[in-house]
Biopython code that builds the backbone (N, CA, C, O; Angstrom):
import numpy as np
from Bio.PDB.StructureBuilder import StructureBuilder

atoms = [
    (1, "MET", "N", (89.433, 113.403, 114.187)),
    (1, "MET", "CA", (88.286, 112.936, 113.624)),
    (1, "MET", "C", (87.197, 112.799, 113.881)),
    (1, "MET", "O", (86.893, 112.527, 115.042)),
    (2, "THR", "N", (86.134, 112.952, 112.802)),
    (2, "THR", "CA", (85.092, 113.249, 113.293)),
    (2, "THR", "C", (84.183, 112.301, 112.477)),
    (2, "THR", "O", (84.371, 111.824, 111.358)),
    (3, "ARG", "N", (82.683, 112.089, 113.719)),
    (3, "ARG", "CA", (81.718, 111.199, 113.917)),
    (3, "ARG", "C", (80.453, 111.424, 113.500)),
    (3, "ARG", "O", (79.747, 112.364, 113.864)),
    (4, "THR", "N", (80.093, 110.375, 112.564)),
    (4, "THR", "CA", (78.708, 110.360, 111.876)),
    (4, "THR", "C", (78.017, 109.323, 112.092)),
    (4, "THR", "O", (78.579, 108.395, 112.672)),
    (5, "GLN", "N", (76.629, 109.182, 111.698)),
    (5, "GLN", "CA", (76.102, 108.286, 111.484)),
    (5, "GLN", "C", (75.379, 108.492, 109.687)),
    (5, "GLN", "O", (75.072, 109.437, 108.961)),
    (6, "ILE", "N", (75.370, 106.764, 109.592)),
    (6, "ILE", "CA", (75.029, 106.386, 108.570)),
    (6, "ILE", "C", (73.899, 105.306, 108.232)),
    (6, "ILE", "O", (73.760, 104.592, 109.225)),
    (7, "GLN", "N", (73.184, 104.986, 107.369)),
    (7, "GLN", "CA", (71.559, 104.531, 107.406)),
    (7, "GLN", "C", (72.017, 103.281, 106.757)),
    (7, "GLN", "O", (72.653, 103.487, 105.723)),
    (8, "LEU", "N", (71.831, 101.783, 107.159)),
    (8, "LEU", "CA", (72.029, 101.113, 105.949)),
    (8, "LEU", "C", (70.924, 99.905, 105.461)),
    (8, "LEU", "O", (70.110, 99.757, 106.373)),
    (9, "PRO", "N", (70.805, 99.528, 104.986)),
    (9, "PRO", "CA", (69.640, 98.504, 104.363)),
    (9, "PRO", "C", (70.084, 97.178, 105.529)),
    (9, "PRO", "O", (71.241, 96.886, 105.834)),
    (10, "ASP", "N", (69.069, 96.639, 105.949)),
    (10, "ASP", "CA", (69.443, 95.529, 106.600)),
    (10, "ASP", "C", (70.219, 94.747, 106.217)),
    (10, "ASP", "O", (71.261, 94.561, 106.847)),
    (11, "GLU", "N", (69.863, 93.902, 104.797)),
    (11, "GLU", "CA", (70.700, 92.908, 104.397)),
    (11, "GLU", "C", (72.309, 93.402, 104.534)),
    (11, "GLU", "O", (73.203, 92.724, 105.040)),
    (12, "THR", "N", (72.460, 94.807, 103.935)),
    (12, "THR", "CA", (73.388, 95.461, 103.766)),
    (12, "THR", "C", (74.193, 95.278, 105.029)),
    (12, "THR", "O", (75.065, 94.418, 105.143)),
    (13, "PHE", "N", (73.825, 96.200, 106.044)),
    (13, "PHE", "CA", (74.094, 95.401, 107.646)),
    (13, "PHE", "C", (74.792, 94.139, 107.653)),
    (13, "PHE", "O", (75.994, 93.919, 107.503)),
    (14, "ALA", "N", (74.360, 93.784, 107.742)),
    (14, "ALA", "CA", (74.224, 92.190, 107.906)),
    (14, "ALA", "C", (75.636, 91.280, 106.993)),
    (14, "ALA", "O", (76.126, 90.204, 107.337)),
    (15, "ARG", "N", (76.029, 92.137, 105.772)),
    (15, "ARG", "CA", (76.485, 91.540, 104.676)),
    (15, "ARG", "C", (78.269, 91.830, 105.552)),
    (15, "ARG", "O", (79.237, 91.077, 105.655)),
    (16, "ALA", "N", (78.041, 93.188, 106.010)),
    (16, "ALA", "CA", (79.101, 94.152, 106.223)),
    (16, "ALA", "C", (79.636, 93.513, 108.254)),
    (16, "ALA", "O", (80.646, 94.062, 108.695)),
    (17, "LYS", "N", (79.091, 92.720, 108.979)),
    (17, "LYS", "CA", (79.234, 92.753, 109.840)),
    (17, "LYS", "C", (79.878, 90.933, 110.070)),
    (17, "LYS", "O", (80.561, 90.429, 110.962)),
    (18, "LYS", "N", (79.309, 90.404, 108.898)),
    (18, "LYS", "CA", (80.067, 89.148, 108.919)),
    (18, "LYS", "C", (81.754, 89.271, 108.357)),
    (18, "LYS", "O", (82.763, 88.721, 108.797)),
    (19, "LEU", "N", (81.503, 90.603, 106.758)),
    (19, "LEU", "CA", (82.780, 90.485, 106.956)),
    (19, "LEU", "C", (83.500, 91.196, 107.399)),
    (19, "LEU", "O", (84.562, 91.334, 106.792)),
    (20, "CYS", "N", (83.314, 91.872, 108.477)),
    (20, "CYS", "CA", (84.287, 92.486, 110.228)),
    (20, "CYS", "C", (84.129, 91.748, 110.787)),
    (20, "CYS", "O", (84.612, 92.399, 111.713)),
    (21, "GLU", "N", (83.862, 90.774, 111.276)),
    (21, "GLU", "CA", (83.572, 89.328, 112.026)),
    (21, "GLU", "C", (85.333, 88.847, 110.981)),
    (21, "GLU", "O", (86.469, 89.054, 111.407)),
    (22, "ALA", "N", (85.070, 88.383, 109.995)),
    (22, "ALA", "CA", (85.980, 87.590, 109.395)),
    (22, "ALA", "C", (87.127, 87.964, 109.066)),
    (22, "ALA", "O", (88.069, 87.176, 108.987)),
    (23, "ARG", "N", (87.233, 89.395, 108.792)),
    (23, "ARG", "CA", (88.453, 90.502, 108.906)),
    (23, "ARG", "C", (89.159, 90.805, 110.068)),
    (23, "ARG", "O", (90.363, 91.052, 110.011)),
    (24, "GLU", "N", (88.514, 90.813, 111.158)),
    (24, "GLU", "CA", (88.536, 91.213, 112.730)),
    (24, "GLU", "C", (88.683, 92.316, 112.475)),
    (24, "GLU", "O", (89.811, 92.790, 112.608)),
    (25, "ILE", "N", (87.467, 93.238, 111.957)),
    (25, "ILE", "CA", (87.822, 94.850, 111.930)),
    (25, "ILE", "C", (86.228, 95.251, 112.013)),
    (25, "ILE", "O", (85.121, 94.761, 111.787)),
    (26, "SER", "N", (86.943, 96.679, 112.567)),
    (26, "SER", "CA", (84.970, 96.926, 113.205)),
    (26, "SER", "C", (84.318, 97.677, 111.897)),
    (26, "SER", "O", (84.611, 97.822, 110.710)),
    (27, "LEU", "N", (83.470, 97.994, 112.618)),
    (27, "LEU", "CA", (82.376, 98.065, 110.893)),
    (27, "LEU", "C", (83.019, 100.035, 110.644)),
    (27, "LEU", "O", (83.087, 100.459, 109.490)),
    (28, "ALA", "N", (83.403, 100.961, 111.827)),
    (28, "ALA", "CA", (84.153, 102.035, 111.269)),
    (28, "ALA", "C", (85.068, 102.114, 110.699)),
    (28, "ALA", "O", (85.441, 103.099, 110.062)),
    (29, "GLU", "N", (85.740, 100.842, 110.845)),
    (29, "GLU", "CA", (87.196, 100.845, 109.810)),
    (29, "GLU", "C", (86.748, 100.590, 108.371)),
    (29, "GLU", "O", (87.118, 101.169, 107.350)),
    (30, "LEU", "N", (85.882, 99.608, 108.513)),
    (30, "LEU", "CA", (85.114, 99.164, 107.002)),
    (30, "LEU", "C", (84.877, 100.297, 106.063)),
    (30, "LEU", "O", (85.318, 100.447, 104.924)),
    (31, "ALA", "N", (83.951, 101.204, 106.894)),
    (31, "ALA", "CA", (83.452, 102.026, 106.626)),
    (31, "ALA", "C", (84.429, 102.884, 105.819)),
    (31, "ALA", "O", (84.348, 103.214, 104.636)),
    (32, "ARG", "N", (85.169, 103.107, 106.529)),
    (32, "ARG", "CA", (86.842, 104.303, 106.388)),
    (32, "ARG", "C", (87.526, 103.409, 105.130)),
    (32, "ARG", "O", (88.016, 103.997, 104.167)),
    (33, "ARG", "N", (87.520, 102.496, 105.187)),
    (33, "ARG", "CA", (88.071, 101.785, 103.968)),
    (33, "ARG", "C", (87.831, 102.014, 102.432)),
    (33, "ARG", "O", (88.575, 102.361, 101.514)),
    (34, "GLY", "N", (86.406, 101.660, 102.516)),
    (34, "GLY", "CA", (85.604, 101.715, 101.650)),
    (34, "GLY", "C", (85.461, 103.487, 100.757)),
    (34, "GLY", "O", (85.554, 103.920, 99.609)),
    (35, "ILE", "N", (85.198, 104.014, 102.105)),
    (35, "ILE", "CA", (85.242, 105.535, 101.300)),
    (35, "ILE", "C", (86.567, 105.867, 101.316)),
    (35, "ILE", "O", (86.756, 106.822, 102.068)),
    (36, "GLU", "N", (87.423, 105.519, 100.862)),
    (36, "GLU", "CA", (88.684, 105.782, 100.856)),
    (36, "GLU", "C", (88.982, 105.195, 99.612)),
    (36, "GLU", "O", (89.807, 105.798, 98.926)),
    (37, "TYR", "N", (88.498, 104.153, 99.165)),
    (37, "TYR", "CA", (88.828, 103.649, 98.025)),
    (37, "TYR", "C", (87.737, 104.544, 97.195)),
    (37, "TYR", "O", (88.087, 105.455, 96.445)),
    (38, "ILE", "N", (86.593, 104.237, 97.382)),
    (38, "ILE", "CA", (86.097, 105.124, 96.530)),
    (38, "ILE", "C", (86.414, 106.090, 96.299)),
    (38, "ILE", "O", (86.197, 106.343, 95.114)),
    (39, "LEU", "N", (87.212, 107.488, 97.239)),
    (39, "LEU", "CA", (87.873, 108.094, 96.853)),
    (39, "LEU", "C", (89.180, 108.224, 96.102)),
    (39, "LEU", "O", (89.642, 109.210, 95.528)),
    (40, "SER", "N", (89.609, 107.152, 96.219)),
    (40, "SER", "CA", (91.213, 106.909, 95.394)),
    (40, "SER", "C", (90.469, 106.899, 93.733)),
    (40, "SER", "O", (91.072, 107.513, 92.853)),
    (41, "VAL", "N", (89.213, 106.210, 93.402)),
    (41, "VAL", "CA", (88.812, 105.562, 92.570)),
    (41, "VAL", "C", (88.687, 106.898, 91.608)),
    (41, "VAL", "O", (89.172, 106.932, 90.477)),
    (42, "TYR", "N", (87.950, 108.023, 92.230)),
    (42, "TYR", "CA", (86.986, 108.968, 91.076)),
    (42, "TYR", "C", (87.815, 110.040, 91.264)),
    (42, "TYR", "O", (88.116, 110.548, 92.344)),
    (43, "ALA", "N", (88.225, 110.409, 90.012)),
    (43, "ALA", "CA", (88.994, 111.647, 90.287)),
    (43, "ALA", "C", (88.694, 112.784, 90.521)),
    (43, "ALA", "O", (87.794, 113.294, 89.854)),
    (44, "PRO", "N", (89.388, 113.567, 91.591)),
    (44, "PRO", "CA", (89.789, 114.902, 92.478)),
    (44, "PRO", "C", (88.525, 115.383, 91.193)),
    (44, "PRO", "O", (88.322, 115.100, 90.012)),
    (45, "GLU", "N", (87.804, 116.360, 92.369)),
    (45, "GLU", "CA", (87.312, 117.943, 90.994)),
    (45, "GLU", "C", (88.281, 118.453, 90.851)),
    (45, "GLU", "O", (89.223, 118.448, 91.643)),
    (46, "PRO", "N", (88.215, 119.029, 89.725)),
    (46, "PRO", "CA", (88.551, 120.115, 89.180)),
    (46, "PRO", "C", (88.456, 121.518, 90.031)),
    (46, "PRO", "O", (87.401, 121.939, 90.507)),
    (47, "GLU", "N", (89.691, 122.151, 90.141)),
    (47, "GLU", "CA", (89.445, 124.139, 91.104)),
    (47, "GLU", "C", (89.197, 124.887, 90.291)),
    (47, "GLU", "O", (89.767, 125.376, 89.315)),
    (48, "ALA", "N", (87.489, 125.014, 91.166)),
    (48, "ALA", "CA", (86.769, 125.779, 90.422)),
    (48, "ALA", "C", (87.754, 127.336, 89.860)),
    (48, "ALA", "O", (87.026, 128.165, 89.313)),
    (49, "ASN", "N", (88.839, 127.626, 89.933)),
    (49, "ASN", "CA", (89.652, 128.924, 89.703)),
    (49, "ASN", "C", (90.452, 128.302, 88.263)),
    (49, "ASN", "O", (90.487, 129.059, 87.293)),
    (50, "ARG", "N", (90.837, 127.466, 88.191)),
    (50, "ARG", "CA", (91.273, 127.189, 87.283)),
    (50, "ARG", "C", (90.494, 126.458, 85.621)),
    (50, "ARG", "O", (89.528, 125.722, 85.416)),
    (51, "GLU", "N", (91.512, 127.130, 84.715)),
    (51, "GLU", "CA", (90.244, 127.442, 83.351)),
    (51, "GLU", "C", (90.575, 125.535, 83.029)),
    (51, "GLU", "O", (91.402, 124.642, 83.218)),
    (52, "TRP", "N", (89.518, 125.767, 82.555)),
    (52, "TRP", "CA", (89.654, 124.119, 81.519)),
    (52, "TRP", "C", (90.528, 123.925, 80.567)),
    (52, "TRP", "O", (90.766, 124.797, 79.731)),
    (53, "GLN", "N", (91.052, 122.878, 80.575)),
    (53, "GLN", "CA", (92.672, 122.626, 79.104)),
    (53, "GLN", "C", (91.665, 121.546, 78.811)),
    (53, "GLN", "O", (91.050, 120.822, 79.595)),
    (54, "PRO", "N", (91.644, 121.607, 77.527)),
    (54, "PRO", "CA", (91.912, 119.778, 76.857)),
    (54, "PRO", "C", (92.634, 119.127, 76.832)),
    (54, "PRO", "O", (93.723, 119.694, 76.913)),
    (55, "PRO", "N", (92.708, 118.003, 76.749)),
    (55, "PRO", "CA", (93.367, 116.635, 77.320)),
    (55, "PRO", "C", (94.207, 116.555, 76.171)),
    (55, "PRO", "O", (93.808, 116.962, 75.080)),
    (56, "LYS", "N", (95.215, 116.115, 76.315)),
    (56, "LYS", "CA", (96.994, 116.325, 75.273)),
    (56, "LYS", "C", (96.928, 115.297, 74.624)),
    (56, "LYS", "O", (96.857, 114.130, 75.009)),
    (57, "PRO", "N", (96.957, 115.831, 73.367)),
    (57, "PRO", "CA", (96.754, 114.365, 72.755)),
    (57, "PRO", "C", (97.705, 113.294, 72.449)),
    (57, "PRO", "O", (98.869, 113.616, 72.209)),
    (58, "ARG", "N", (97.361, 112.065, 72.426)),
    (58, "ARG", "CA", (98.067, 111.013, 72.846)),
    (58, "ARG", "C", (98.820, 110.054, 71.569)),
    (58, "ARG", "O", (98.178, 110.043, 70.519)),
    (59, "ASN", "N", (100.062, 109.293, 71.583)),
    (59, "ASN", "CA", (100.170, 108.596, 70.595)),
    (59, "ASN", "C", (99.449, 107.277, 70.069)),
    (59, "ASN", "O", (99.476, 106.237, 70.728)),
    (60, "LEU", "N", (98.837, 107.379, 68.904)),
    (60, "LEU", "CA", (97.407, 106.413, 69.499)),
    (60, "LEU", "C", (98.571, 105.103, 68.444)),
    (60, "LEU", "O", (98.173, 103.965, 68.197)),
    (61, "GLY", "N", (99.656, 105.520, 68.088)),
    (61, "GLY", "CA", (100.316, 104.002, 67.958)),
    (61, "GLY", "C", (100.153, 103.770, 66.394)),
    (61, "GLY", "O", (100.070, 102.563, 66.168)),
    (62, "TRP", "N", (100.087, 104.472, 65.352)),
    (62, "TRP", "CA", (99.707, 104.640, 64.660)),
    (62, "TRP", "C", (101.036, 104.344, 63.710)),
    (62, "TRP", "O", (101.238, 105.454, 63.216)),
    (63, "LYS", "N", (102.301, 103.231, 63.056)),
    (63, "LYS", "CA", (103.185, 103.486, 62.700)),
    (63, "LYS", "C", (103.066, 104.091, 61.047)),
    (63, "LYS", "O", (102.065, 104.290, 60.359)),
    (64, "GLY", "N", (104.185, 104.239, 60.816)),
    (64, "GLY", "CA", (103.960, 104.785, 59.361)),
    (64, "GLY", "C", (103.433, 106.008, 58.929)),
    (64, "GLY", "O", (103.732, 106.656, 57.927)),
    (65, "LEU", "N", (102.671, 106.229, 59.741)),
    (65, "LEU", "CA", (101.523, 107.863, 60.060)),
    (65, "LEU", "C", (102.498, 109.390, 60.978)),
    (65, "LEU", "O", (103.060, 109.243, 62.063)),
    (66, "SER", "N", (102.469, 110.485, 60.332)),
    (66, "SER", "CA", (102.931, 111.454, 61.325)),
    (66, "SER", "C", (101.625, 111.567, 61.596)),
    (66, "SER", "O", (100.605, 111.211, 61.007)),
    (67, "HIS", "N", (102.041, 112.619, 63.467)),
    (67, "HIS", "CA", (100.450, 113.508, 63.578)),
    (67, "HIS", "C", (100.138, 114.206, 62.743)),
    (67, "HIS", "O", (98.957, 114.535, 62.861)),
    (68, "ALA", "N", (100.778, 114.756, 61.648)),
    (68, "ALA", "CA", (99.798, 115.576, 60.539)),
    (68, "ALA", "C", (99.170, 114.445, 59.956)),
    (68, "ALA", "O", (97.948, 114.332, 59.861)),
    (69, "GLU", "N", (100.028, 113.576, 59.549)),
    (69, "GLU", "CA", (99.139, 112.332, 58.332)),
    (69, "GLU", "C", (97.742, 111.664, 58.833)),
    (69, "GLU", "O", (96.734, 111.391, 58.180)),
    (70, "VAL", "N", (98.038, 111.491, 60.261)),
    (70, "VAL", "CA", (97.493, 110.476, 61.031)),
    (70, "VAL", "C", (95.483, 111.845, 61.132)),
    (70, "VAL", "O", (94.431, 111.206, 61.166)),
    (71, "LYS", "N", (95.368, 113.608, 61.161)),
    (71, "LYS", "CA", (95.037, 114.316, 61.364)),
    (71, "LYS", "C", (93.828, 114.678, 60.066)),
    (71, "LYS", "O", (92.705, 115.181, 60.100)),
    (72, "ALA", "N", (94.913, 114.009, 58.680)),
    (72, "ALA", "CA", (94.519, 114.792, 57.622)),
    (72, "ALA", "C", (93.518, 114.147, 57.788)),
    (72, "ALA", "O", (92.487, 114.800, 57.954)),
    (73, "GLU", "N", (93.414, 112.484, 57.812)),
    (73, "GLU", "CA", (92.794, 111.540, 57.575)),
    (73, "GLU", "C", (91.570, 111.402, 58.338)),
    (73, "GLU", "O", (90.438, 111.172, 57.912)),
    (74, "ALA", "N", (92.007, 111.596, 59.655)),
    (74, "ALA", "CA", (90.978, 111.450, 60.391)),
    (74, "ALA", "C", (89.921, 112.725, 59.843)),
    (74, "ALA", "O", (88.839, 112.403, 60.334)),
    (75, "GLN", "N", (89.823, 113.332, 59.476)),
    (75, "GLN", "CA", (89.148, 114.522, 58.893)),
    (75, "GLN", "C", (88.495, 114.580, 57.294)),
    (75, "GLN", "O", (87.873, 115.400, 56.620)),
    (76, "LEU", "N", (89.055, 113.136, 57.117)),
    (76, "LEU", "CA", (87.958, 113.371, 55.402)),
    (76, "LEU", "C", (86.350, 112.903, 56.088)),
    (76, "LEU", "O", (85.925, 112.355, 57.105)),
    (77, "THR", "N", (85.775, 113.542, 54.741)),
    (77, "THR", "CA", (84.526, 112.806, 54.623)),
    (77, "THR", "C", (84.454, 111.952, 53.956)),
    (77, "THR", "O", (85.381, 111.499, 53.284)),
    (78, "ASN", "N", (82.861, 111.376, 54.014)),
    (78, "ASN", "CA", (82.504, 109.898, 53.344)),
    (78, "ASN", "C", (82.832, 109.934, 51.960)),
    (78, "ASN", "O", (83.319, 109.017, 51.298)),
    (79, "THR", "N", (82.463, 111.285, 51.517)),
    (79, "THR", "CA", (82.830, 111.419, 49.769)),
    (79, "THR", "C", (83.860, 111.183, 49.499)),
    (79, "THR", "O", (84.238, 110.200, 48.862)),
    (80, "GLU", "N", (84.779, 112.411, 50.121)),
    (80, "GLU", "CA", (86.850, 112.257, 50.044)),
    (80, "GLU", "C", (86.895, 110.739, 49.667)),
    (80, "GLU", "O", (87.215, 110.205, 48.605)),
    (81, "ILE", "N", (86.216, 109.870, 51.596)),
    (81, "ILE", "CA", (87.317, 108.274, 51.345)),
    (81, "ILE", "C", (86.686, 108.021, 50.083)),
    (81, "ILE", "O", (87.517, 108.200, 49.192)),
    (82, "ARG", "N", (85.573, 107.682, 49.628)),
    (82, "ARG", "CA", (85.128, 107.132, 48.707)),
    (82, "ARG", "C", (86.045, 107.581, 47.445)),
    (82, "ARG", "O", (86.616, 106.582, 47.009)),
    (83, "LEU", "N", (86.387, 108.787, 46.691)),
    (83, "LEU", "CA", (86.815, 109.323, 45.489)),
    (83, "LEU", "C", (87.785, 108.681, 45.950)),
    (83, "LEU", "O", (87.815, 107.623, 45.322)),
    (84, "THR", "N", (89.099, 108.728, 47.141)),
    (84, "THR", "CA", (89.852, 108.239, 47.364)),
    (84, "THR", "C", (90.489, 107.065, 47.329)),
    (84, "THR", "O", (91.707, 107.050, 47.152)),
    (85, "ARG", "N", (89.623, 105.664, 47.525)),
    (85, "ARG", "CA", (89.419, 104.830, 47.181)),
    (85, "ARG", "C", (88.555, 104.296, 45.442)),
    (85, "ARG", "O", (88.496, 103.118, 45.090)),
    (86, "ARG", "N", (88.280, 104.863, 45.041)),
    (86, "ARG", "CA", (88.169, 104.815, 43.547)),
    (86, "ARG", "C", (89.261, 104.739, 42.798)),
    (86, "ARG", "O", (89.463, 103.923, 41.899)),
    (87, "LYS", "N", (90.061, 105.698, 43.212)),
    (87, "LYS", "CA", (91.267, 106.362, 41.925)),
    (87, "LYS", "C", (92.387, 105.284, 42.642)),
    (87, "LYS", "O", (93.496, 105.783, 42.449)),
    (88, "ARG", "N", (92.479, 104.438, 43.137)),
    (88, "ARG", "CA", (92.869, 103.592, 44.032)),
    (88, "ARG", "C", (93.188, 102.513, 42.795)),
    (88, "ARG", "O", (94.174, 102.164, 42.146)),
    (89, "LYS", "N", (91.494, 102.134, 42.869)),
    (89, "LYS", "CA", (91.203, 100.852, 42.029)),
    (89, "LYS", "C", (91.782, 101.158, 40.195)),
    (89, "LYS", "O", (91.648, 100.273, 39.350)),
]
sb = StructureBuilder()
sb.init_structure("model")
sb.init_model(0)
sb.init_chain("A")
sb.init_seg("    ")
for serial, (resi, resn, name, xyz) in enumerate(atoms, 1):
    if name == "N":
        sb.init_residue(resn, " ", resi, " ")
    sb.init_atom(name, np.array(xyz, "f"), 0.0, 1.0, " ", f" {name:<3s}", serial, name[0])
structure = sb.get_structure()
């Protein structure tokens, strides 16, 4: 285990000490738990050697349309959408 020092604003330190007393844990344990939590929330850094890959497409739950039809609809321009609406009327 590595020892380290941190600097905290007085108000933060006082609040942390009160929490430690209430939970019956040390300030070091509170700091460890807080750091572990933050590290679990943020995604790990991508490996430097690994080539970037785009995310895999998700099924958006559109019922009745295939992936190709969803893609075709998404790629329509505003003009094409207006023309399609006029033809339907």
